[in-house]
C-alpha positions in Angstrom: -9.6 12.1 3.1 -11.0 12.9 6.6 -13.9 14.9 5.0 -14.6 12.1 2.6 -14.9 9.5 5.4 -17.1 11.8 7.6 -19.5 12.3 4.7 -19.7 8.6 3.9 -20.4 7.6 7.5 -23.1 10.2 8.0 -24.9 9.4 4.7 -24.9 5.6 5.4 -25.7 5.9 9.1 -29.5 5.1 8.6 -28.6 1.7 7.1 -29.4 -0.8 10.0 -27.3 -3.7 9.2 -23.5 -3.2 10.0 -22.4 -5.5 7.1 -24.4 -3.7 4.6 -23.7 -0.3 6.0 -19.9 -1.0 5.6 -20.4 -2.0 2.0 -22.4 1.0 1.1 -19.9 3.3 2.8 -17.0 1.7 0.8 -18.9 2.2 -2.4 -19.8 5.7 -1.5 -16.2 6.6 -0.7 -15.1 5.2 -4.1 -17.6 7.6 -5.7 -16.7 10.6 -3.6 -12.9 9.8 -4.2 -13.4 11.0 -7.8 -13.8 14.6 -6.4 -10.1 14.2 -5.2 -8.5 13.0 -8.5 -6.5 16.1 -9.2 -5.1 16.0 -5.5 -4.5 12.3 -5.7 -2.7 12.6 -9.0 -0.4 15.3 -7.7 0.4 13.2 -4.6 1.0 10.1 -6.7 3.5 12.1 -8.9 5.2 13.4 -5.8 5.5 10.0 -4.2 6.9 8.4 -7.4 9.5 11.1 -7.6 10.7 10.7 -3.9 10.6 7.0 -4.2 12.9 7.1 -7.3 15.3 9.4 -5.4 15.4 7.2 -2.3 15.8 4.0 -4.4 18.9 5.7 -6.0 20.7 6.0 -2.7 23.4 3.3 -2.1 21.1 1.1 0.0 23.7 -1.6 0.2 26.1 0.8 2.0 24.0 1.4 5.1 21.4 0.0 7.5 18.1 1.5 8.4 17.1 -0.1 11.6 13.7 0.3 13.2 13.6 0.6 17.0 9.8 0.6 17.2 7.8 1.3 19.1 5.5 0.0 16.5 5.5 -0.7 12.8 5.6 3.0 11.6 9.3 3.3 10.9 9.7 0.0 9.0 6.4 0.3 7.1 6.7 4.0 6.1 10.4 4.0 5.1 9.9 0.8 3.1 6.8 2.2 1.2 8.8 5.3 0.4 11.6 3.1 -0.9 14.3 4.3 1.7 14.4 1.0 3.3 14.6 -2.1 0.9 11.9 -4.6 0.7 12.2 -8.2 1.9 11.9 -9.2 -1.7 15.0 -7.2 -2.4 16.9 -9.1 0.3 16.3 -6.9 3.3 16.5 -8.9 6.5 13.8 -8.6 9.1 14.6 -7.4 12.6 12.8 -7.8 15.9 11.4 -4.3 16.2 10.2 -4.0 12.6 6.7 -5.3 12.7 5.8 -5.5 16.5 4.9 -3.3 19.4 7.5 -2.7 22.1 7.1 0.2 24.8 10.1 2.4 25.0 11.1 1.1 28.4 11.1 -2.4 27.2 13.3 -1.6 24.2 15.9 0.0 26.4 15.6 -3.0 28.8 16.0 -5.5 25.8 19.0 -3.7 24.5 20.6 -3.4 27.9 20.3 -7.2 28.4 21.1 -8.1 24.8 17.7 -9.8 24.5 18.2 -12.1 27.5 14.9 -13.7 28.5 13.2 -12.1 25.6 10.8 -15.0 25.1 10.0 -15.5 28.8 6.3 -15.1 29.6 5.1 -15.1 25.9 1.7 -16.4 25.5 -0.5 -16.7 22.4 -3.6 -14.3 22.4 -6.4 -16.3 20.9 -8.7 -13.3 20.8 -6.2 -11.3 18.6 -4.4 -14.1 16.9 -0.8 -13.3 17.8 1.8 -13.7 20.5 2.2 -11.3 23.3 4.3 -10.7 26.3 2.0 -9.1 28.9 4.9 -8.6 31.4 6.8 -6.4 29.0 3.9 -5.0 27.0 5.2 -6.6 23.8 2.7 -7.4 21.0 3.9 -9.4 17.9 0.9 -8.2 16.0 2.0 -9.4 12.4 3.0 -12.9 13.4 0.1 -15.2 13.6 2.0 -18.5 13.7 0.6 -20.5 16.7 3.4 -23.1 16.8 5.7 -21.6 19.5 8.9 -23.3 18.3 8.4 -21.8 14.8 7.7 -18.4 16.1 10.6 -18.3 18.4 13.0 -19.6 15.7 11.7 -16.8 13.4 12.3 -14.0 16.1 15.7 -15.6 17.1 16.8 -15.1 13.4 15.5 -11.5 13.5 17.5 -10.9 16.6 20.6 -12.3 15.0 20.0 -9.9 12.1 19.8 -7.1 14.3 23.0 -7.9 16.2 24.8 -8.5 13.0 23.8 -5.0 11.7 25.3 -3.6 14.9 28.6 -5.4 14.5 29.4 -4.9 10.8 31.1 -1.8 9.5 28.1 -0.3 7.6 26.7 3.0 9.1 23.3 2.6 10.9 20.4 5.0 10.9 18.2 4.1 13.9 14.5 5.3 13.8 12.2 5.1 16.8 8.7 6.2 16.7 6.8 7.3 19.9 3.2 8.2 20.4 2.5 10.8 23.0 4.9 12.4 25.4 8.4 11.0 25.6 10.9 11.0 28.5 14.3 12.6 27.6 16.1 10.4 30.1 14.9 7.3 28.3 15.9 8.6 25.0 19.3 9.5 26.3 19.6 5.9 27.7 18.7 4.5 24.4 21.3 6.7 22.6 23.9 5.6 25.2 23.2 1.9 24.5 23.5 2.4 20.8 26.7 4.2 21.3 28.2 1.4 23.2 27.1 -1.1 20.6 28.3 1.0 17.6 31.5 2.3 19.1 33.6 1.3 16.1 31.2 2.6 13.5 28.9 5.6 12.5 25.4 5.8 13.5 22.5 8.3 14.0 19.3 8.1 16.0 16.1 9.7 14.8 13.3 9.8 17.4 9.8 10.7 15.9 7.3 11.9 18.4 3.7 12.0 17.2 0.9 13.8 19.1 3.2 14.5 22.0 6.3 16.3 23.3 9.8 15.5 24.1 11.9 17.7 26.3 15.6 18.5 25.8 17.9 15.4 25.3 21.2 14.4 24.0 22.2 16.9 21.2 23.2 14.1 19.0 19.7 12.8 18.8 17.6 14.0 15.9 14.1 14.7 17.5 11.2 15.1 15.1 7.9 16.2 16.6 4.6 16.2 14.7 0.9 15.8 15.1 -1.1 13.4 13.1 -2.8 15.2 10.1 -6.3 14.4 11.4 -8.1 12.4 14.1 -8.6 9.1 12.2 -5.1 9.1 10.5 -3.7 5.6 10.2 -0.2 4.9 8.8 -1.4 1.4 8.1 -3.5 2.7 5.2 -1.3 2.5 2.1 -3.5 5.0 0.2 -3.1 7.7 2.8 0.0 9.1 1.1 -2.0 9.9 -1.9 -4.0 12.6 0.0 -2.6 16.1 0.5 -2.6 15.7 4.3 -1.3 12.3 4.3 1.5 13.1 1.7 2.6 16.1 3.6 2.7 14.2 6.9 4.7 11.2 5.6 6.9 13.2 3.2 8.3 15.5 6.0 9.1 12.4 8.2 10.8 10.6 5.4 12.7 13.7 4.3 13.9 14.1 7.9 15.3 10.6 8.0 16.9 11.0 4.5 18.6 14.2 5.6 20.1 12.4 8.7 21.0 9.5 6.5 22.9 11.7 4.0 24.7 13.4 6.8 25.8 10.0 8.1 27.1 9.0 4.6 29.0 12.2 4.2 30.6 12.3 7.7 
């Protein structure tokens, strides 16, 4: 996939108009994509097999809760059928489809979302709400009416709090880009332990393109580099390439392993 995109960009580079250059690049990539049909077919079979297995898990018996720091955990685990879709009755939570720095997540949990909506403003340039003070970006919520937006996220916060209070085991998944601080991860784990003291839970921390020193032994740390420079987890087709499949599969398999341990304990 990386090779395909590089070739298409080089070939279409002489086209002067950006609009027409993009159209030509897309059409060329579609043609070049035929070269990768065997690889794509193999990956599709692999994804279907994994999705079928994940969907067979007793998904009504546990919660998979994203702790950010962006959309990767929610999006990837949903596309691989570990986490149910909204259409299947899965309730949205505040960290699912938004950007929160790790420091902010820890602070928000520590204060139980107190003042969460303070200082939010609508970013007209990007078309979504942000909290510049806390570094929060609600990148998938384009509703300009503040009351509607706040009500929506208050409901998501309530869903999150309810998941912590019921008796279903929780698998928390947090994704971090770049180097992570062990003390912050430990603080996050301790906060979850306080909230889930009457039920079972596990925390998976996925660190991409970075490192994480030794932290709480109960935290499952998953460290991996992106498969190539222009990798984007937002591209739903990426899992149908060898590099994309291997990258996403190992992450999903890691989360599934921890989930199965959680259900067996």
